[in-house]
C-alpha positions as CSV (number, residue, x, y, z in Angstrom):
1,M,-46.4,30.7,15.3
2,S,-43.4,30.1,13.2
3,L,-42.6,32.4,10.3
4,H,-43.0,29.3,8.1
5,D,-46.6,28.7,9.4
6,I,-48.1,32.2,8.6
7,P,-50.8,31.8,6.0
8,L,-50.1,33.4,2.6
9,R,-51.7,33.5,-0.8
10,T,-50.1,33.2,-4.2
11,L,-50.7,35.9,-6.8
12,S,-53.4,33.6,-8.3
13,G,-55.1,33.4,-4.9
14,E,-54.0,29.9,-3.9
15,P,-53.2,29.3,-0.2
16,T,-49.5,28.8,0.6
17,S,-47.0,29.6,3.4
18,L,-43.3,29.8,3.7
19,S,-43.4,26.1,4.8
20,A,-43.8,25.4,1.0
21,Y,-40.2,26.7,0.8
22,A,-39.0,25.3,4.2
23,D,-36.0,23.5,2.6
24,K,-35.0,26.7,0.8
25,T,-33.4,30.0,1.4
26,V,-36.0,32.6,0.5
27,L,-35.4,36.3,-0.5
28,L,-38.7,38.0,0.3
29,V,-39.0,41.3,-1.6
30,N,-41.9,43.8,-1.6
31,V,-42.1,44.7,-5.3
32,A,-43.8,47.3,-7.4
33,S,-44.0,47.8,-11.1
34,K,-44.1,51.6,-11.3
35,C,-41.2,52.5,-9.0
36,G,-37.8,54.0,-9.7
37,L,-36.4,50.8,-8.1
38,T,-38.4,48.5,-10.4
39,P,-35.3,47.6,-12.5
40,Q,-34.2,45.6,-9.5
41,Y,-36.4,42.9,-10.9
42,E,-33.5,42.2,-13.3
43,G,-31.1,41.4,-10.5
44,L,-33.7,39.4,-8.6
45,E,-34.3,37.2,-11.7
46,R,-30.5,36.8,-12.1
47,L,-30.3,35.6,-8.5
48,Q,-33.2,33.2,-9.1
49,R,-31.5,31.7,-12.2
50,Q,-28.0,31.6,-10.5
51,Y,-29.1,29.9,-7.2
52,G,-32.6,28.5,-7.9
53,D,-31.3,24.9,-8.4
54,R,-29.3,25.1,-5.2
55,G,-32.2,25.5,-2.8
56,F,-32.9,29.2,-3.2
57,T,-35.9,31.2,-4.4
58,V,-36.9,34.9,-4.6
59,L,-40.5,35.4,-3.5
60,G,-42.0,38.7,-4.7
61,V,-44.6,40.4,-2.6
62,P,-46.5,43.1,-4.6
63,C,-47.3,46.1,-2.5
64,N,-49.2,49.3,-3.4
65,Q,-48.5,51.2,-0.1
66,F,-45.7,53.4,-1.5
67,M,-47.2,56.2,-3.6
68,G,-49.5,53.7,-5.4
69,Q,-46.7,52.2,-7.4
70,E,-48.3,48.8,-7.7
71,P,-51.8,49.6,-8.9
72,G,-52.4,46.6,-11.1
73,T,-54.6,43.5,-10.8
74,A,-53.0,40.1,-10.2
75,E,-53.1,39.4,-14.0
76,E,-51.6,42.8,-14.8
77,I,-48.8,42.3,-12.3
78,Q,-48.0,38.8,-13.6
79,T,-48.0,39.9,-17.2
80,F,-45.8,42.9,-16.4
81,C,-43.3,40.8,-14.5
82,S,-43.1,38.0,-17.0
83,T,-43.0,40.1,-20.2
84,T,-40.9,43.0,-19.0
85,Y,-38.4,41.2,-16.8
86,G,-38.8,37.5,-17.5
87,V,-39.6,36.8,-13.9
88,S,-39.7,33.1,-13.2
89,F,-39.8,33.3,-9.4
90,P,-43.1,33.0,-7.5
91,L,-45.2,36.1,-6.6
92,L,-47.6,36.4,-3.7
93,E,-50.9,38.4,-3.7
94,K,-50.7,42.2,-3.2
95,T,-49.9,42.7,0.5
96,D,-49.7,45.6,3.0
97,V,-46.3,45.6,4.6
98,N,-46.9,48.6,7.0
99,G,-49.7,50.2,9.0
100,D,-52.9,48.8,10.6
101,G,-53.4,46.3,7.8
102,R,-49.9,45.0,7.9
103,H,-49.8,41.3,7.0
104,P,-48.8,39.0,9.9
105,L,-45.7,38.0,7.9
106,Y,-44.5,41.6,7.8
107,A,-45.4,42.1,11.4
108,E,-42.7,39.5,12.2
109,L,-40.2,40.6,9.5
110,T,-40.2,44.2,10.5
111,Q,-39.1,43.3,14.0
112,V,-35.7,42.3,12.4
113,A,-33.0,45.0,12.4
114,D,-31.0,45.8,9.4
115,A,-27.2,46.1,9.3
116,D,-27.4,49.5,11.1
117,G,-29.4,48.0,13.9
118,E,-32.7,49.6,12.8
119,A,-35.9,47.6,12.8
120,G,-39.4,48.9,12.2
121,D,-41.5,49.7,9.1
122,V,-40.5,48.8,5.6
123,Q,-39.0,51.9,4.1
124,W,-40.0,51.6,0.5
125,N,-40.5,49.2,-2.4
126,F,-37.8,46.5,-2.8
127,E,-36.9,46.0,0.8
128,K,-35.4,42.5,1.1
129,F,-35.6,39.9,3.8
130,L,-33.4,36.8,3.4
131,V,-35.1,33.9,5.3
132,S,-33.0,30.8,6.0
133,A,-34.5,27.3,6.0
134,K,-34.3,27.5,9.8
135,G,-36.3,30.8,9.8
136,E,-33.4,33.1,10.5
137,V,-33.9,36.5,8.9
138,T,-31.4,39.0,7.5
139,R,-32.7,42.4,6.4
140,F,-31.5,44.6,3.5
141,R,-33.0,48.0,2.8
142,P,-34.5,49.0,-0.6
143,R,-31.5,50.7,-2.2
144,T,-29.3,47.6,-1.7
145,E,-29.2,46.1,-5.1
146,P,-30.2,42.4,-5.3
147,E,-26.7,41.4,-6.5
148,A,-24.9,43.6,-3.9
149,P,-21.9,41.7,-2.4
150,E,-23.5,41.6,1.1
151,I,-26.7,39.9,-0.3
152,V,-24.8,37.4,-2.5
153,A,-22.5,36.6,0.5
154,A,-25.5,36.0,2.7
155,I,-27.2,33.7,0.1
156,E,-24.0,31.7,-0.5
157,A,-23.5,31.3,3.3
158,Q,-27.0,29.9,3.6
159,L,-26.5,27.6,0.7
160,G,-23.1,26.4,2.0
161,A,-21.2,27.8,-0.9
């Protein structure tokens, strides 16, 4: 099964998949609203605004696996994201990214190595996976800021900038 064919659900519970974004470059990020890295939402939203009209989208994946830092309901998560950070990019339903209940999407993504050649479990909230329209994946660890030069360069390379 292709990465684009794995069934997903939006934050509101509607079925979707990455095929809905097949013509886009997607930055998948496991997000949390009560984390020290939560301010990264600001950079993610700036990326969305800067590149959204060029075939790019951020796709937020709420996850409560790291010290319970995303405890809210779908409505609470949506309200927090829109009112606190003005998030305009799509959000998926709360998802497990590690462990026995790991979502099939993350079972695939975690096989991809980062810049240091390390694959495996998501380390923390705000780990980023840049997925090209062809399904190629580049992995960035949580402390890499959304607007870090290596992420911006990878996005621009995918968009043909």
